[in-house]
MARBA-3410 file (N, C-alpha, C, O; in Angstrom, 1 decimal):
82
55.5,227.7,105.1,56.6,227.0,105.1,57.6,228.3,106.2,58.3,227.9,107.1 ~ 57.4,229.5,106.0,58.0,230.2,106.9,57.7,230.2,108.3,58.5,230.5,109.2 ~ 56.2,229.9,108.5,55.9,230.0,109.7,56.3,228.7,110.5,56.5,228.7,111.7 ~ 56.4,227.5,109.7,56.9,226.3,110.6,58.5,226.6,110.9,59.0,226.0,111.8 ~ 59.1,227.3,110.1,60.6,227.4,110.5,60.8,228.4,111.5,61.7,228.2,112.3
59.9,229.7,111.7,60.0,230.6,112.9,59.5,229.5,114.2,59.9,229.7,115.3 ~ 58.6,228.6,114.0,58.2,227.9,115.3,59.3,227.1,115.8,59.7,227.1,117.0 ~ 59.9,226.4,114.7,61.1,225.4,115.0,62.1,226.0,115.6,62.8,225.4,116.5 ~ 62.4,227.4,115.2,63.7,228.4,115.8,63.2,228.8,117.1,64.1,228.8,117.9 ~ 62.0,229.0,117.5,61.5,229.6,119.0,61.7,228.3,119.7,62.5,228.3,120.7
61.1,227.3,119.3,61.3,226.0,120.2,63.0,225.9,120.6,63.4,225.9,121.7 ~ 63.6,225.8,119.5,65.2,225.6,119.6,65.8,226.7,120.9,66.7,226.5,121.7 ~ 65.1,227.7,120.6,65.8,228.8,121.7,65.4,228.7,123.1,66.0,229.2,124.0 ~ 64.2,227.9,123.2,63.6,227.8,125.0,65.0,227.3,125.7,65.5,228.0,126.6 ~ 65.6,226.1,125.3,66.5,225.4,126.4,67.7,226.6,126.6,68.4,226.6,127.7
68.0,227.3,125.5,69.2,228.2,125.6,68.9,229.4,126.6,69.7,230.0,127.3 ~ 67.3,229.8,126.4,66.9,230.7,127.4,67.0,230.4,129.1,67.3,231.2,130.0 ~ 66.5,229.0,129.1,66.6,228.4,130.3,68.0,228.2,131.1,68.2,228.2,132.3 ~ 68.7,228.0,129.9,70.2,227.6,130.5,71.1,229.1,130.9,71.9,229.2,131.9 ~ 70.8,229.9,130.2,71.3,231.3,130.7,70.5,231.9,132.1,71.1,232.6,132.9
69.4,231.5,132.3,68.9,231.9,133.6,69.5,231.0,134.7,69.9,231.5,135.7 ~ 69.6,229.8,134.5,70.4,228.9,135.6,71.8,229.5,135.7,72.3,229.6,136.8 ~ 72.5,229.8,134.7,73.7,230.2,134.8,73.7,231.5,135.5,74.6,231.6,136.3 ~ 73.0,232.4,135.4,72.9,233.9,136.2,72.7,233.5,137.7,73.3,234.1,138.6 ~ 71.8,232.6,137.9,71.6,232.2,139.3,72.7,231.7,139.9,73.0,232.2,141.0
73.4,230.6,139.3,74.8,230.2,139.7,75.7,231.5,139.9,76.2,231.7,141.0 ~ 75.8,232.0,139.2,76.5,233.5,139.2,76.5,234.1,140.3,77.5,234.4,141.0 ~ 75.1,234.5,140.7,74.9,235.4,141.8,75.4,234.5,143.1,75.4,235.1,144.1 ~ 75.6,233.3,143.2,76.1,232.7,144.4,77.6,232.6,144.5,78.0,232.3,145.6 ~ 78.4,232.8,143.4,79.7,232.5,143.5,80.3,233.9,144.1,80.1,235.0,143.7
81.1,233.3,145.1,81.8,234.3,145.7,83.0,234.9,145.5,83.7,235.5,146.4 ~ 83.4,234.6,144.1,84.5,235.0,143.4,84.2,236.0,142.4,85.0,236.8,141.9 ~ 83.1,236.0,142.2,82.6,236.9,141.0,83.1,238.5,141.5,83.2,238.7,142.7 ~ 83.3,239.4,140.8,83.6,240.6,141.0,82.5,241.5,140.7,81.9,241.4,139.7 ~ 82.3,242.4,141.8,81.2,243.3,142.1,81.9,244.7,141.9,82.7,245.0,142.8
81.7,245.6,141.1,82.1,247.1,141.0,80.8,247.8,141.7,79.6,247.3,141.8 ~ 81.3,249.1,142.3,80.1,249.8,143.0,81.1,251.3,142.5,82.3,251.4,142.3 ~ 80.2,252.3,142.4,80.6,253.6,142.5,80.2,254.3,143.9,79.1,254.2,144.4 ~ 81.3,254.9,144.6,81.2,255.3,145.8,81.9,256.7,145.4,82.7,257.0,144.5 ~ 81.0,257.7,146.5,81.2,259.1,146.4,82.6,259.3,147.1,83.0,258.7,148.1
83.2,260.3,146.5,84.7,261.1,147.1,84.4,262.1,148.0,83.8,263.1,147.6 ~ 84.9,261.7,149.4,84.6,262.7,150.2,85.3,264.0,149.8,86.3,264.0,149.3 ~ 84.4,265.1,150.2,84.7,266.6,149.8,84.3,266.9,148.6,84.8,267.9,148.1 ~ 83.5,266.1,147.8,83.1,266.5,146.4,81.5,266.1,146.3,81.0,265.0,146.7 ~ 81.0,266.9,145.8,79.5,266.7,145.5,79.2,265.8,144.4,78.3,265.1,144.4
80.2,265.8,143.2,80.0,265.1,142.0,80.7,264.0,141.7,80.2,263.0,141.2 ~ 82.1,264.2,142.2,83.2,263.0,142.0,82.7,261.7,142.5,82.2,261.7,143.6 ~ 82.9,260.4,141.8,82.8,259.1,142.3,84.1,258.4,141.7,84.8,258.7,140.7 ~ 84.3,257.5,142.6,85.2,256.4,142.1,84.9,255.1,142.4,84.5,254.7,143.4 ~ 85.3,254.3,141.2,84.6,252.8,141.1,85.7,251.9,141.9,86.9,251.9,141.6
85.0,251.2,142.8,85.4,250.1,143.6,84.9,248.6,143.2,83.8,248.2,143.2 ~ 86.1,247.8,142.9,85.7,246.8,142.6,86.4,245.5,143.8,87.5,245.4,144.3 ~ 85.5,244.9,143.9,86.0,243.6,144.8,85.0,242.4,144.6,83.9,242.4,144.0 ~ 85.6,241.3,145.2,84.8,240.1,145.2,83.6,240.0,146.1,83.5,240.8,147.0 ~ 83.0,239.2,145.9,81.6,239.2,146.6,81.9,238.9,148.1,81.5,239.5,149.1
82.8,237.7,148.1,83.5,237.5,149.5,84.2,238.8,150.1,83.9,239.1,151.3 ~ 85.0,239.5,149.4,85.6,240.6,150.0,84.4,241.8,150.5,84.5,242.3,151.6 ~ 83.3,242.0,149.6,82.4,242.7,150.0,81.6,242.4,151.2,81.1,243.3,151.9 ~ 81.4,241.1,151.4,80.9,240.7,152.7,81.8,240.8,154.1,81.3,241.2,155.1 ~ 82.8,240.5,153.9,83.9,240.7,154.7,84.1,242.2,155.1,84.4,242.4,156.3
83.9,243.2,154.3,83.9,244.7,154.6,82.8,245.0,155.1,82.9,245.5,156.2 ~ 81.5,244.8,154.5,80.5,245.0,155.4,80.4,244.3,156.9,79.7,244.7,157.8 ~ 81.1,243.1,157.2,81.1,242.4,158.5,81.8,243.4,159.4,81.4,243.8,160.5 ~ 83.2,244.0,158.9,84.0,244.6,159.7,83.5,246.0,159.9,83.9,246.5,160.9 ~ 82.7,246.7,159.1,82.1,248.1,159.1,80.9,248.0,160.3,80.6,248.9,160.9
80.2,246.7,160.5,79.3,246.7,161.5,80.0,246.7,162.7,79.8,247.5,163.6 ~ 80.9,245.5,162.8,81.7,245.5,164.0,82.1,246.9,164.7,81.9,247.2,165.9 ~ 82.8,247.6,163.8,83.3,248.9,164.1,82.3,249.7,164.5,82.5,250.3,165.6 ~ 81.3,249.8,163.9,80.1,250.7,164.5,79.6,250.1,165.7,79.2,250.8,166.6 ~ 79.4,248.8,165.8,78.8,248.4,167.2,79.8,248.7,168.4,79.4,249.2,169.5
81.1,248.3,168.0,82.3,248.6,168.8,82.1,250.2,169.6,82.1,250.6,170.8 ~ 81.9,250.9,168.5,81.7,252.4,168.9,80.5,252.7,169.6,80.6,253.6,170.5 ~ 79.5,252.2,169.4,78.3,252.5,170.2,78.4,251.8,171.5,77.8,252.2,172.5 ~ 79.0,250.9,171.5,79.1,250.3,173.0,80.0,251.0,173.8,79.8,251.2,175.0 ~ 81.2,251.5,173.2,82.1,252.4,174.1,81.4,253.8,174.3,81.3,254.3,175.4
81.0,254.2,173.4,80.3,255.5,173.8,79.3,255.4,174.9,79.4,256.3,175.8 ~ 78.4,254.4,175.1,77.4,254.4,175.8,77.8,253.7,177.4,77.1,253.6,178.3 ~ 79.2,253.3,177.3,79.7,252.9,178.7,79.0,251.6,179.1,79.3,251.2,180.2 ~ 78.2,250.7,178.3,77.7,249.7,178.7,78.8,248.4,178.8,78.5,247.3,179.4 ~ 80.1,248.5,178.3,80.9,247.5,178.3,81.5,246.9,179.5,82.7,247.0,179.7
80.6,246.2,180.2,80.9,245.5,181.4,80.5,246.4,182.6,80.8,246.0,183.7 ~ 79.9,247.5,182.5,79.1,248.2,183.8,78.1,248.4,183.9,77.6,248.9,184.9
END
């Protein structure tokens, strides 16, 4: 009797586990989900600060950082139209 109850319970939990895996995959694609990162504090070896932004804001920040680096590299090398 106990074995059959355990089997029925295990079978009942399978769809719930599959649903949570699907929910997690959908959550990772949501641009409005909040992501927090610990970033080091300049001038300190141990201190960190927690920065939280949405996934879309993190992506925009990465793009801005990349553009600033490329702009600095182009200006430094003098390739800008010469």
